[in-house]
mmJSON file of the N, C-alpha and C atoms, coordinates in Angstrom:
{"data_MODEL":{"atom_site":{
"group_PDB":["ATOM","ATOM","ATOM","ATOM","ATOM","ATOM","ATOM","ATOM","ATOM","ATOM","ATOM","ATOM","ATOM","ATOM","ATOM","ATOM","ATOM","ATOM","ATOM","ATOM","ATOM","ATOM","ATOM","ATOM","ATOM","ATOM","ATOM","ATOM","ATOM","ATOM","ATOM","ATOM","ATOM","ATOM","ATOM","ATOM","ATOM","ATOM","ATOM","ATOM","ATOM","ATOM","ATOM","ATOM","ATOM","ATOM","ATOM","ATOM","ATOM","ATOM","ATOM","ATOM","ATOM","ATOM","ATOM","ATOM","ATOM","ATOM","ATOM","ATOM","ATOM","ATOM","ATOM","ATOM","ATOM","ATOM","ATOM","ATOM","ATOM","ATOM","ATOM","ATOM","ATOM","ATOM","ATOM","ATOM","ATOM","ATOM","ATOM","ATOM","ATOM","ATOM","ATOM","ATOM","ATOM","ATOM","ATOM","ATOM","ATOM","ATOM","ATOM","ATOM","ATOM","ATOM","ATOM","ATOM","ATOM","ATOM","ATOM","ATOM","ATOM","ATOM","ATOM","ATOM","ATOM","ATOM","ATOM","ATOM","ATOM","ATOM","ATOM","ATOM","ATOM","ATOM","ATOM","ATOM","ATOM","ATOM","ATOM","ATOM","ATOM","ATOM","ATOM","ATOM","ATOM","ATOM","ATOM","ATOM","ATOM","ATOM","ATOM","ATOM","ATOM","ATOM","ATOM","ATOM","ATOM","ATOM","ATOM","ATOM","ATOM","ATOM","ATOM","ATOM","ATOM","ATOM","ATOM","ATOM","ATOM","ATOM","ATOM","ATOM","ATOM","ATOM","ATOM","ATOM","ATOM","ATOM","ATOM","ATOM","ATOM","ATOM","ATOM","ATOM","ATOM","ATOM","ATOM","ATOM","ATOM","ATOM","ATOM","ATOM","ATOM","ATOM","ATOM","ATOM","ATOM"],
"id":[1,2,3,4,5,6,7,8,9,10,11,12,13,14,15,16,17,18,19,20,21,22,23,24,25,26,27,28,29,30,31,32,33,34,35,36,37,38,39,40,41,42,43,44,45,46,47,48,49,50,51,52,53,54,55,56,57,58,59,60,61,62,63,64,65,66,67,68,69,70,71,72,73,74,75,76,77,78,79,80,81,82,83,84,85,86,87,88,89,90,91,92,93,94,95,96,97,98,99,100,101,102,103,104,105,106,107,108,109,110,111,112,113,114,115,116,117,118,119,120,121,122,123,124,125,126,127,128,129,130,131,132,133,134,135,136,137,138,139,140,141,142,143,144,145,146,147,148,149,150,151,152,153,154,155,156,157,158,159,160,161,162,163,164,165,166,167,168,169,170,171,172,173,174,175,176,177],
"type_symbol":["N","C","C","N","C","C","N","C","C","N","C","C","N","C","C","N","C","C","N","C","C","N","C","C","N","C","C","N","C","C","N","C","C","N","C","C","N","C","C","N","C","C","N","C","C","N","C","C","N","C","C","N","C","C","N","C","C","N","C","C","N","C","C","N","C","C","N","C","C","N","C","C","N","C","C","N","C","C","N","C","C","N","C","C","N","C","C","N","C","C","N","C","C","N","C","C","N","C","C","N","C","C","N","C","C","N","C","C","N","C","C","N","C","C","N","C","C","N","C","C","N","C","C","N","C","C","N","C","C","N","C","C","N","C","C","N","C","C","N","C","C","N","C","C","N","C","C","N","C","C","N","C","C","N","C","C","N","C","C","N","C","C","N","C","C","N","C","C","N","C","C","N","C","C","N","C","C"],
"label_atom_id":["N","CA","C","N","CA","C","N","CA","C","N","CA","C","N","CA","C","N","CA","C","N","CA","C","N","CA","C","N","CA","C","N","CA","C","N","CA","C","N","CA","C","N","CA","C","N","CA","C","N","CA","C","N","CA","C","N","CA","C","N","CA","C","N","CA","C","N","CA","C","N","CA","C","N","CA","C","N","CA","C","N","CA","C","N","CA","C","N","CA","C","N","CA","C","N","CA","C","N","CA","C","N","CA","C","N","CA","C","N","CA","C","N","CA","C","N","CA","C","N","CA","C","N","CA","C","N","CA","C","N","CA","C","N","CA","C","N","CA","C","N","CA","C","N","CA","C","N","CA","C","N","CA","C","N","CA","C","N","CA","C","N","CA","C","N","CA","C","N","CA","C","N","CA","C","N","CA","C","N","CA","C","N","CA","C","N","CA","C","N","CA","C","N","CA","C","N","CA","C","N","CA","C","N","CA","C"],
"label_alt_id":[null,null,null,null,null,null,null,null,null,null,null,null,null,null,null,null,null,null,null,null,null,null,null,null,null,null,null,null,null,null,null,null,null,null,null,null,null,null,null,null,null,null,null,null,null,null,null,null,null,null,null,null,null,null,null,null,null,null,null,null,null,null,null,null,null,null,null,null,null,null,null,null,null,null,null,null,null,null,null,null,null,null,null,null,null,null,null,null,null,null,null,null,null,null,null,null,null,null,null,null,null,null,null,null,null,null,null,null,null,null,null,null,null,null,null,null,null,null,null,null,null,null,null,null,null,null,null,null,null,null,null,null,null,null,null,null,null,null,null,null,null,null,null,null,null,null,null,null,null,null,null,null,null,null,null,null,null,null,null,null,null,null,null,null,null,null,null,null,null,null,null,null,null,null,null,null,null],
"label_comp_id":["MET","MET","MET","ARG","ARG","ARG","ARG","ARG","ARG","LEU","LEU","LEU","ILE","ILE","ILE","GLU","GLU","GLU","ALA","ALA","ALA","GLY","GLY","GLY","ARG","ARG","ARG","THR","THR","THR","GLY","GLY","GLY","ASN","ASN","ASN","VAL","VAL","VAL","PRO","PRO","PRO","LEU","LEU","LEU","ALA","ALA","ALA","GLN","GLN","GLN","ARG","ARG","ARG","MET","MET","MET","PRO","PRO","PRO","VAL","VAL","VAL","ILE","ILE","ILE","LEU","LEU","LEU","HIS","HIS","HIS","TYR","TYR","TYR","TRP","TRP","TRP","THR","THR","THR","VAL","VAL","VAL","HIS","HIS","HIS","PRO","PRO","PRO","ALA","ALA","ALA","GLU","GLU","GLU","ASP","ASP","ASP","GLY","GLY","GLY","GLU","GLU","GLU","LEU","LEU","LEU","ALA","ALA","ALA","PHE","PHE","PHE","ARG","ARG","ARG","PRO","PRO","PRO","ASP","ASP","ASP","ILE","ILE","ILE","TYR","TYR","TYR","GLN","GLN","GLN","ARG","ARG","ARG","ASP","ASP","ASP","ASP","ASP","ASP","VAL","VAL","VAL","LEU","LEU","LEU","LEU","LEU","LEU","ARG","ARG","ARG","GLU","GLU","GLU","LEU","LEU","LEU","ASP","ASP","ASP","ARG","ARG","ARG","PRO","PRO","PRO","LEU","LEU","LEU","ALA","ALA","ALA","LEU","LEU","LEU"],
"label_asym_id":["A","A","A","A","A","A","A","A","A","A","A","A","A","A","A","A","A","A","A","A","A","A","A","A","A","A","A","A","A","A","A","A","A","A","A","A","A","A","A","A","A","A","A","A","A","A","A","A","A","A","A","A","A","A","A","A","A","A","A","A","A","A","A","A","A","A","A","A","A","A","A","A","A","A","A","A","A","A","A","A","A","A","A","A","A","A","A","A","A","A","A","A","A","A","A","A","A","A","A","A","A","A","A","A","A","A","A","A","A","A","A","A","A","A","A","A","A","A","A","A","A","A","A","A","A","A","A","A","A","A","A","A","A","A","A","A","A","A","A","A","A","A","A","A","A","A","A","A","A","A","A","A","A","A","A","A","A","A","A","A","A","A","A","A","A","A","A","A","A","A","A","A","A","A","A","A","A"],
"label_entity_id":["1","1","1","1","1","1","1","1","1","1","1","1","1","1","1","1","1","1","1","1","1","1","1","1","1","1","1","1","1","1","1","1","1","1","1","1","1","1","1","1","1","1","1","1","1","1","1","1","1","1","1","1","1","1","1","1","1","1","1","1","1","1","1","1","1","1","1","1","1","1","1","1","1","1","1","1","1","1","1","1","1","1","1","1","1","1","1","1","1","1","1","1","1","1","1","1","1","1","1","1","1","1","1","1","1","1","1","1","1","1","1","1","1","1","1","1","1","1","1","1","1","1","1","1","1","1","1","1","1","1","1","1","1","1","1","1","1","1","1","1","1","1","1","1","1","1","1","1","1","1","1","1","1","1","1","1","1","1","1","1","1","1","1","1","1","1","1","1","1","1","1","1","1","1","1","1","1"],
"label_seq_id":[1,1,1,2,2,2,3,3,3,4,4,4,5,5,5,6,6,6,7,7,7,8,8,8,9,9,9,10,10,10,11,11,11,12,12,12,13,13,13,14,14,14,15,15,15,16,16,16,17,17,17,18,18,18,19,19,19,20,20,20,21,21,21,22,22,22,23,23,23,24,24,24,25,25,25,26,26,26,27,27,27,28,28,28,29,29,29,30,30,30,31,31,31,32,32,32,33,33,33,34,34,34,35,35,35,36,36,36,37,37,37,38,38,38,39,39,39,40,40,40,41,41,41,42,42,42,43,43,43,44,44,44,45,45,45,46,46,46,47,47,47,48,48,48,49,49,49,50,50,50,51,51,51,52,52,52,53,53,53,54,54,54,55,55,55,56,56,56,57,57,57,58,58,58,59,59,59],
"pdbx_PDB_ins_code":[null,null,null,null,null,null,null,null,null,null,null,null,null,null,null,null,null,null,null,null,null,null,null,null,null,null,null,null,null,null,null,null,null,null,null,null,null,null,null,null,null,null,null,null,null,null,null,null,null,null,null,null,null,null,null,null,null,null,null,null,null,null,null,null,null,null,null,null,null,null,null,null,null,null,null,null,null,null,null,null,null,null,null,null,null,null,null,null,null,null,null,null,null,null,null,null,null,null,null,null,null,null,null,null,null,null,null,null,null,null,null,null,null,null,null,null,null,null,null,null,null,null,null,null,null,null,null,null,null,null,null,null,null,null,null,null,null,null,null,null,null,null,null,null,null,null,null,null,null,null,null,null,null,null,null,null,null,null,null,null,null,null,null,null,null,null,null,null,null,null,null,null,null,null,null,null,null],
"Cartn_x":[-11.136,-10.764,-9.385,-8.47,-7.112,-7.131,-7.956,-8.041,-8.569,-9.545,-10.065,-8.982,-8.224,-7.162,-6.097,-5.672,-4.641,-5.107,-6.4,-6.938,-6.951,-6.89,-6.866,-8.204,-9.268,-10.608,-11.373,-12.334,-13.222,-14.382,-14.814,-15.949,-16.584,-17.73,-18.427,-18.203,-18.0,-17.816,-18.816,-19.811,-20.773,-20.093,-20.359,-19.788,-20.874,-20.524,-21.489,-21.856,-20.903,-21.144,-20.73,-21.365,-20.987,-19.569,-18.823,-17.46,-17.273,-16.895,-16.676,-15.44,-15.511,-14.402,-14.107,-12.847,-12.424,-11.561,-11.955,-11.186,-10.446,-9.174,-8.375,-8.048,-8.205,-7.913,-6.787,-5.571,-4.4,-3.888,-3.61,-2.986,-1.56,-1.117,0.264,0.749,2.009,2.584,4.087,4.728,6.178,6.904,7.832,8.628,9.795,10.512,11.654,12.698,12.852,13.871,13.386,12.149,11.607,10.822,10.916,10.144,8.7,7.805,6.415,6.244,5.559,5.266,3.781,3.466,2.084,1.616,0.368,-0.264,-1.481,-1.902,-3.092,-4.322,-5.153,-6.404,-7.5,-7.532,-8.433,-9.913,-10.242,-11.639,-11.983,-11.034,-11.21,-11.778,-11.16,-11.598,-10.688,-9.481,-8.528,-9.015,-9.597,-10.039,-11.062,-12.043,-13.069,-12.418,-11.535,-10.854,-10.032,-9.266,-8.464,-9.336,-10.463,-11.39,-11.888,-12.25,-12.746,-11.657,-10.445,-9.341,-8.984,-9.185,-8.897,-10.014,-11.178,-12.346,-12.097,-12.492,-12.331,-13.124,-12.595,-13.241,-14.454,-15.598,-16.805,-16.872,-16.776,-16.82,-18.157],
"Cartn_y":[-76.304,-77.225,-77.816,-76.952,-77.429,-78.452,-78.196,-79.147,-80.506,-80.494,-81.765,-82.536,-81.846,-82.498,-83.05,-82.249,-82.681,-83.845,-83.908,-85.019,-86.326,-86.237,-87.451,-88.149,-87.456,-88.044,-87.448,-88.193,-87.714,-86.959,-85.88,-85.132,-84.278,-83.744,-82.844,-81.403,-80.553,-79.131,-78.387,-77.716,-76.977,-75.751,-75.527,-74.396,-73.391,-72.126,-71.077,-71.128,-71.53,-71.635,-73.014,-73.445,-74.723,-74.614,-75.703,-75.717,-76.953,-76.75,-77.918,-78.69,-79.993,-80.859,-81.78,-81.873,-82.762,-83.858,-85.096,-86.229,-86.864,-87.131,-87.795,-89.2,-90.153,-91.546,-91.971,-92.031,-92.345,-93.74,-94.529,-95.836,-95.854,-94.729,-94.622,-93.197,-93.075,-91.748,-91.83,-90.701,-90.731,-90.982,-91.91,-92.218,-91.239,-91.288,-90.382,-90.521,-91.738,-91.96,-91.61,-91.085,-90.701,-91.798,-93.008,-94.115,-94.041,-94.751,-94.789,-95.841,-95.479,-96.393,-96.737,-98.014,-98.472,-99.016,-98.737,-99.233,-100.073,-100.983,-101.784,-100.899,-101.287,-100.58,-101.188,-100.778,-101.426,-101.221,-100.197,-99.955,-100.495,-101.13,-101.701,-100.696,-99.542,-98.509,-98.403,-98.937,-98.793,-99.432,-100.627,-101.312,-100.492,-99.934,-99.115,-97.878,-97.238,-96.046,-96.368,-97.456,-97.835,-98.141,-98.805,-99.077,-97.775,-96.822,-95.539,-94.757,-94.809,-94.109,-94.744,-96.053,-96.745,-96.622,-96.154,-96.052,-94.972,-95.25,-94.243,-92.974,-91.869,-90.582,-90.449,-90.114,-89.909,-88.432,-88.179,-86.789,-86.451],
"Cartn_z":[27.75,26.712,27.015,27.419,27.722,28.861,29.878,31.001,30.54,29.627,29.101,28.361,27.529,26.767,27.71,28.668,29.61,30.468,30.756,31.56,30.784,29.436,28.629,28.523,28.89,28.816,27.639,27.165,26.113,26.747,26.11,26.63,25.555,25.846,24.924,25.35,24.361,24.619,23.747,24.331,23.508,22.885,21.611,20.889,20.55,20.537,20.197,18.714,17.875,16.436,15.958,14.861,14.262,13.705,13.796,13.295,12.416,11.148,10.29,10.755,10.637,11.02,9.851,9.489,8.411,9.027,8.809,9.306,8.135,8.324,7.295,7.776,6.871,7.187,6.252,6.776,5.966,6.302,5.276,5.494,4.951,4.405,3.923,4.177,4.55,4.779,4.534,4.263,4.057,5.383,5.346,6.537,6.626,7.727,7.937,6.838,6.283,5.261,3.854,3.743,2.447,1.749,2.244,1.675,2.176,1.493,1.939,3.027,4.096,5.195,5.13,4.955,4.851,6.189,6.518,7.738,7.34,8.21,7.888,7.689,6.743,6.461,7.342,8.605,9.563,9.253,8.455,8.093,6.702,6.034,4.701,3.697,3.605,2.662,1.448,1.528,0.431,-0.864,-0.796,-2.021,-2.785,-2.1,-2.75,-3.37,-2.647,-3.147,-4.387,-4.356,-5.522,-6.73,-6.517,-7.629,-8.239,-7.402,-7.897,-8.627,-8.128,-8.783,-10.129,-10.263,-11.525,-12.546,-12.118,-13.01,-14.078,-15.344,-16.391,-16.068,-16.457,-16.247,-17.168,-16.62,-17.435,-17.825,-19.1,-19.577,-20.185],
"occupancy":[1.0,1.0,1.0,1.0,1.0,1.0,1.0,1.0,1.0,1.0,1.0,1.0,1.0,1.0,1.0,1.0,1.0,1.0,1.0,1.0,1.0,1.0,1.0,1.0,1.0,1.0,1.0,1.0,1.0,1.0,1.0,1.0,1.0,1.0,1.0,1.0,1.0,1.0,1.0,1.0,1.0,1.0,1.0,1.0,1.0,1.0,1.0,1.0,1.0,1.0,1.0,1.0,1.0,1.0,1.0,1.0,1.0,1.0,1.0,1.0,1.0,1.0,1.0,1.0,1.0,1.0,1.0,1.0,1.0,1.0,1.0,1.0,1.0,1.0,1.0,1.0,1.0,1.0,1.0,1.0,1.0,1.0,1.0,1.0,1.0,1.0,1.0,1.0,1.0,1.0,1.0,1.0,1.0,1.0,1.0,1.0,1.0,1.0,1.0,1.0,1.0,1.0,1.0,1.0,1.0,1.0,1.0,1.0,1.0,1.0,1.0,1.0,1.0,1.0,1.0,1.0,1.0,1.0,1.0,1.0,1.0,1.0,1.0,1.0,1.0,1.0,1.0,1.0,1.0,1.0,1.0,1.0,1.0,1.0,1.0,1.0,1.0,1.0,1.0,1.0,1.0,1.0,1.0,1.0,1.0,1.0,1.0,1.0,1.0,1.0,1.0,1.0,1.0,1.0,1.0,1.0,1.0,1.0,1.0,1.0,1.0,1.0,1.0,1.0,1.0,1.0,1.0,1.0,1.0,1.0,1.0,1.0,1.0,1.0,1.0,1.0,1.0],
"B_iso_or_equiv":[0.0,0.0,0.0,0.0,0.0,0.0,0.0,0.0,0.0,0.0,0.0,0.0,0.0,0.0,0.0,0.0,0.0,0.0,0.0,0.0,0.0,0.0,0.0,0.0,0.0,0.0,0.0,0.0,0.0,0.0,0.0,0.0,0.0,0.0,0.0,0.0,0.0,0.0,0.0,0.0,0.0,0.0,0.0,0.0,0.0,0.0,0.0,0.0,0.0,0.0,0.0,0.0,0.0,0.0,0.0,0.0,0.0,0.0,0.0,0.0,0.0,0.0,0.0,0.0,0.0,0.0,0.0,0.0,0.0,0.0,0.0,0.0,0.0,0.0,0.0,0.0,0.0,0.0,0.0,0.0,0.0,0.0,0.0,0.0,0.0,0.0,0.0,0.0,0.0,0.0,0.0,0.0,0.0,0.0,0.0,0.0,0.0,0.0,0.0,0.0,0.0,0.0,0.0,0.0,0.0,0.0,0.0,0.0,0.0,0.0,0.0,0.0,0.0,0.0,0.0,0.0,0.0,0.0,0.0,0.0,0.0,0.0,0.0,0.0,0.0,0.0,0.0,0.0,0.0,0.0,0.0,0.0,0.0,0.0,0.0,0.0,0.0,0.0,0.0,0.0,0.0,0.0,0.0,0.0,0.0,0.0,0.0,0.0,0.0,0.0,0.0,0.0,0.0,0.0,0.0,0.0,0.0,0.0,0.0,0.0,0.0,0.0,0.0,0.0,0.0,0.0,0.0,0.0,0.0,0.0,0.0,0.0,0.0,0.0,0.0,0.0,0.0],
"pdbx_formal_charge":[null,null,null,null,null,null,null,null,null,null,null,null,null,null,null,null,null,null,null,null,null,null,null,null,null,null,null,null,null,null,null,null,null,null,null,null,null,null,null,null,null,null,null,null,null,null,null,null,null,null,null,null,null,null,null,null,null,null,null,null,null,null,null,null,null,null,null,null,null,null,null,null,null,null,null,null,null,null,null,null,null,null,null,null,null,null,null,null,null,null,null,null,null,null,null,null,null,null,null,null,null,null,null,null,null,null,null,null,null,null,null,null,null,null,null,null,null,null,null,null,null,null,null,null,null,null,null,null,null,null,null,null,null,null,null,null,null,null,null,null,null,null,null,null,null,null,null,null,null,null,null,null,null,null,null,null,null,null,null,null,null,null,null,null,null,null,null,null,null,null,null,null,null,null,null,null,null],
"auth_seq_id":[1,1,1,2,2,2,3,3,3,4,4,4,5,5,5,6,6,6,7,7,7,8,8,8,9,9,9,10,10,10,11,11,11,12,12,12,13,13,13,14,14,14,15,15,15,16,16,16,17,17,17,18,18,18,19,19,19,20,20,20,21,21,21,22,22,22,23,23,23,24,24,24,25,25,25,26,26,26,27,27,27,28,28,28,29,29,29,30,30,30,31,31,31,32,32,32,33,33,33,34,34,34,35,35,35,36,36,36,37,37,37,38,38,38,39,39,39,40,40,40,41,41,41,42,42,42,43,43,43,44,44,44,45,45,45,46,46,46,47,47,47,48,48,48,49,49,49,50,50,50,51,51,51,52,52,52,53,53,53,54,54,54,55,55,55,56,56,56,57,57,57,58,58,58,59,59,59],
"auth_comp_id":["MET","MET","MET","ARG","ARG","ARG","ARG","ARG","ARG","LEU","LEU","LEU","ILE","ILE","ILE","GLU","GLU","GLU","ALA","ALA","ALA","GLY","GLY","GLY","ARG","ARG","ARG","THR","THR","THR","GLY","GLY","GLY","ASN","ASN","ASN","VAL","VAL","VAL","PRO","PRO","PRO","LEU","LEU","LEU","ALA","ALA","ALA","GLN","GLN","GLN","ARG","ARG","ARG","MET","MET","MET","PRO","PRO","PRO","VAL","VAL","VAL","ILE","ILE","ILE","LEU","LEU","LEU","HIS","HIS","HIS","TYR","TYR","TYR","TRP","TRP","TRP","THR","THR","THR","VAL","VAL","VAL","HIS","HIS","HIS","PRO","PRO","PRO","ALA","ALA","ALA","GLU","GLU","GLU","ASP","ASP","ASP","GLY","GLY","GLY","GLU","GLU","GLU","LEU","LEU","LEU","ALA","ALA","ALA","PHE","PHE","PHE","ARG","ARG","ARG","PRO","PRO","PRO","ASP","ASP","ASP","ILE","ILE","ILE","TYR","TYR","TYR","GLN","GLN","GLN","ARG","ARG","ARG","ASP","ASP","ASP","ASP","ASP","ASP","VAL","VAL","VAL","LEU","LEU","LEU","LEU","LEU","LEU","ARG","ARG","ARG","GLU","GLU","GLU","LEU","LEU","LEU","ASP","ASP","ASP","ARG","ARG","ARG","PRO","PRO","PRO","LEU","LEU","LEU","ALA","ALA","ALA","LEU","LEU","LEU"],
"auth_asym_id":["A","A","A","A","A","A","A","A","A","A","A","A","A","A","A","A","A","A","A","A","A","A","A","A","A","A","A","A","A","A","A","A","A","A","A","A","A","A","A","A","A","A","A","A","A","A","A","A","A","A","A","A","A","A","A","A","A","A","A","A","A","A","A","A","A","A","A","A","A","A","A","A","A","A","A","A","A","A","A","A","A","A","A","A","A","A","A","A","A","A","A","A","A","A","A","A","A","A","A","A","A","A","A","A","A","A","A","A","A","A","A","A","A","A","A","A","A","A","A","A","A","A","A","A","A","A","A","A","A","A","A","A","A","A","A","A","A","A","A","A","A","A","A","A","A","A","A","A","A","A","A","A","A","A","A","A","A","A","A","A","A","A","A","A","A","A","A","A","A","A","A","A","A","A","A","A","A"],
"auth_atom_id":["N","CA","C","N","CA","C","N","CA","C","N","CA","C","N","CA","C","N","CA","C","N","CA","C","N","CA","C","N","CA","C","N","CA","C","N","CA","C","N","CA","C","N","CA","C","N","CA","C","N","CA","C","N","CA","C","N","CA","C","N","CA","C","N","CA","C","N","CA","C","N","CA","C","N","CA","C","N","CA","C","N","CA","C","N","CA","C","N","CA","C","N","CA","C","N","CA","C","N","CA","C","N","CA","C","N","CA","C","N","CA","C","N","CA","C","N","CA","C","N","CA","C","N","CA","C","N","CA","C","N","CA","C","N","CA","C","N","CA","C","N","CA","C","N","CA","C","N","CA","C","N","CA","C","N","CA","C","N","CA","C","N","CA","C","N","CA","C","N","CA","C","N","CA","C","N","CA","C","N","CA","C","N","CA","C","N","CA","C","N","CA","C","N","CA","C","N","CA","C","N","CA","C","N","CA","C"],
"pdbx_PDB_model_num":[1,1,1,1,1,1,1,1,1,1,1,1,1,1,1,1,1,1,1,1,1,1,1,1,1,1,1,1,1,1,1,1,1,1,1,1,1,1,1,1,1,1,1,1,1,1,1,1,1,1,1,1,1,1,1,1,1,1,1,1,1,1,1,1,1,1,1,1,1,1,1,1,1,1,1,1,1,1,1,1,1,1,1,1,1,1,1,1,1,1,1,1,1,1,1,1,1,1,1,1,1,1,1,1,1,1,1,1,1,1,1,1,1,1,1,1,1,1,1,1,1,1,1,1,1,1,1,1,1,1,1,1,1,1,1,1,1,1,1,1,1,1,1,1,1,1,1,1,1,1,1,1,1,1,1,1,1,1,1,1,1,1,1,1,1,1,1,1,1,1,1,1,1,1,1,1,1]
}}}
């Protein structure tokens, strides 16, 4: 695995057991100065997320 990473190439590695993977897609993060740093939403997911967050809670 280390050799694959050091080579900088993409490859498949068979695993003996399934391993869950969580991917995070962030378009904003705290900058060194404590302010928020925004990045372009290249996958256009922010609008849908904001709409869902603004939706009233169904109880």
